[in-house]
N, C-alpha and C positions, 0 to 999 in steps of 0.2 A: 231423170236427166237434168231437171231443174236443180235438184239437190246437189248433184255432182258439179254443176256450174257454180253454185253458191260456194261449195267447198274450194274449188279451184280459185274462184274470185277472192275468197278470204285468204287463201294461201299467198296469192300474188300481192294482196294488200299488205299482209304481214311482212313480206319481203321488202316491199317499197317502204314500209314504216321503219324497218331495220336500217335500210339504206339511208333514209332521211336522218335518222338519229346518228348514224355514223358520220354523215356529212356535217351535221351541226357540231359534233364534238371532236372531229378529227383535226380541226384547225388549232391555231395557237390559243391558249387559255386567255380568258378575259382578265386583265390585271385589276387589282383592287387597291384603292387608296382611301384612307380614313374610314375603312369599313364599308365603302361603297364601290361597286364595280364601275369600270370605265364608262359603261353605257349611261349611268346616272349623270356623270359629268358631261357627257356628250349631249344629252338631252338639255341640260342647263345651258350649254354653250350655244345650242341651236336656238334657244330662247333669248339670245343676246345677254346672258347672265355672266357678269364679269367673274363670278366665283368659279364657273365652269372652266373658263380659260386659265385661271390661276391654278386650279387643281390639276388640269391636264399638263401644264408646264411643270408642276411639282412632280408629276409622275415621270416626266421626261421620256427618255428613249424606251422605257419599259412598255410604253403603249404602242410603239411603232409596229411590231408584228401583227397585232390585232387590227390596227388602223389600215394596214396594207391589205388585210383580208376584207375589211369593210369596203375599201376603195374599189376592189375588183368584183364585189358581189353582184351577181346577176340572178335571174330566175333559173334555178338549177333543174337539171333533168330529174333527179330524185324527187324534188318537190312537185314538178309537173306530173310525174308518174303517180305520186301519192294522191294528188288532187283528183286525177282522172279515175283512179281505182276507188277512192272514197266516195265519189259521186255514183259509181255503178253498183258497188256492193250493198247488201242489205242487212248484213249481220251487225254492223255498227252504224249509228246515226250521228252525223256531224252537221252542226250549224255552219253557215257560211263563214261567220266571224271566227269560228274555231279553226277553220282551215287556213286562215291568213296568218301565217306564223310571224312574218316580219315584212317590212317594206324595204326592198333593197335600194331603192332610190333615196330614201331617207338616210340609210346607212352610208351611201356614197357621199351625200351632202355632209353628214356628220364627220366623216373622215377628212374631207377637204377643209372644213372649218377647224378641225383639230390640228391639221398641218399648219394652218394659218396661225393658230395659237402658239404652236411650237416654233415656227419660223426657222432660223438657223440651227436651233437645237436638233432639228430633224435631219441634219446633213448626212447622218449615217444611213438614212433610208434611200439616199440618192441612187446607189447602185441597183437596188431592187426596183425602184421606180423606173429606171432606164430599161431594165429587162421587161417590165410590164409594158412600157411604152413601145418598145421595139417589136414585141411579139403580138400585140393586140391590134384588132381591126375595128373594134367597137368604138363608134364615135364618142359616146358618153364617157367611156373609160379613158380614151385618149385626151379628151378635154379636161377631165378631172385630174389626170396625172400631170398634164402640163400646168394646170393651175397650182397644184401642190409644189411643183418645181419652182414656179414663179414666187410662191409664198416663202419658200426656203431662201430664195435670193442668191447672191453671189456664190454661196457654198454649193450650189447646184450646178456649177460650171462644167463638171464632167458630162452633163446631159446635153451640152451644146451641140455636138455632132448630130445626135438624134433629132433635136429640135430643128436644126438647120435643114435636115432632110425633109421633115414635114412642112416646114415653112416655105420651101422652094418647090414643093410638089406642084405638078401641073394637072393633077386629078381634080376635075370640076366638081366631083361629088364629095370632096374633102375640104371644102372652103372653110367650114367652121373649125376644123382641126388646124388648118393653116393659120387662121386668125389667132387662135389661142397659143400656137407655137411662137408666132411673132411677138405676142404680148409677153410670153415667158422669156424670150431672148432679151427683151428690153428690161424686164424685172431683174434678171440675173446680171445684166450689163457687165459681162466679162469677155475676155479674149476678143477685143475689138478688131484685131487683125484678120480674124476669120468671119466674125459676125457682121461687121459694118458693110463689107462688100455685098453680102447677100441681102441685107436690109436695103441697101442702096439700089440694088437691082429691082427689088420689089416696088420701089417708087415709080417704076414704069409699068407696073402690072395693069391689065385692062380693068380690074376691079378697083374702083376708087376706095372702097372700104379697106382693102389690103394696103393701099398706099397711105391712107390716113393712119392705120395702125403701125405701119412701118415708120412713119414720121414720129409717132409717139415713142416708139422703141428707140429710134436713133437719138432722140432728145436726151435719153438717159446716159448716153455715152459722152455728151458734151463735146469738147474740142477734139476728142479722138475720132469723131465722125465727120471731120472736115471734108472728106472726099464726097460727102452726100450733098454739100451746099448747092452746086449747080442744079441738081435735080429737084431739090427743095424749092429753089427759086422758080424753076419751070412749072412746078405744081402750083405755086402761088399765082402765077400768071394764068394758068389753065383753069383754076377753080376759084374765082374771086368770091363766090358765095359760101365756100366751105374752107377758106384758107387759114383759119385760125390754127389748126394743128400743125400745118406746115410752117407758119410764121413762128409759132411757139418753139418748134424744133430748131428753126434757124436762129432764133434768139439764144437758145441754150448752146448751140454749136459754134456760131460765129456772130456775136453781138454787133460787130461793125457791119457785116454784110446785111444783117436784119435792119439796122438803122438806115443804111444806104437804100435798101429796097423800099422801106417805108417812106423815106423822103422823096424818092423818085415817084412812087405811086401817088403820094399826096399832091405833088406838082402836076402830074398828069391829070389827076381828078379835077384839080382846080382850073386847069386850062381847057377842059372839055366843056363846051357850051351846054347849058342846062336847057331841057326842052321847055 
């Protein structure tokens, strides 16, 4: 009976191993530059090595399919199955370090940094990034994708509708996703006619952090965010201890209104008796 169990266990282990190998090699091939695979340059980039960034830029759009895969990488079902069976079977012996094939969080981080190195050069990845952003519910993936869109900049403007949807969400469990969507909208700073009204509405959000990030994003639009001035001034009056981002945004959008508020505020402060 035990022998039969071992045979079945070994068979299942073999199936899981084949599935894992298929999963690893079924994706886009890793591009090579100067005789080194992309992963070598990604490791250099993660170590703040300028050479890594230069080499990734030299590889250009050839790296994008592989980076998109790294960006979405999570703990896979084949991997989990492999680990579970490897721990139970007795025909083969595995050390713990041999079973850790790679760190998906590290790969996510490498992909984000690579998109940062590519910047606008990665604009052709925007349609695929939008698809990933629209169909995914994982917070980490959504944050990473919105960060990539922010790093691409104005060329990522087709993603604005998807980002607006996340930024204006009322889901209290998605606050981090909202925050990064707002940041991305500011970094892209395009289509003010649709973005500025949403960001202006967020200036009334119950969460102060959302209002602060909205002010930072609105500042990127300059004079095109003129309609946000009254609410920026309101936030300045409501939050005197954290008014720097609101005042900075007001200066970028309407310097005259900022100077007038500062003058009035200084007069009021001077006329208030000191304790």
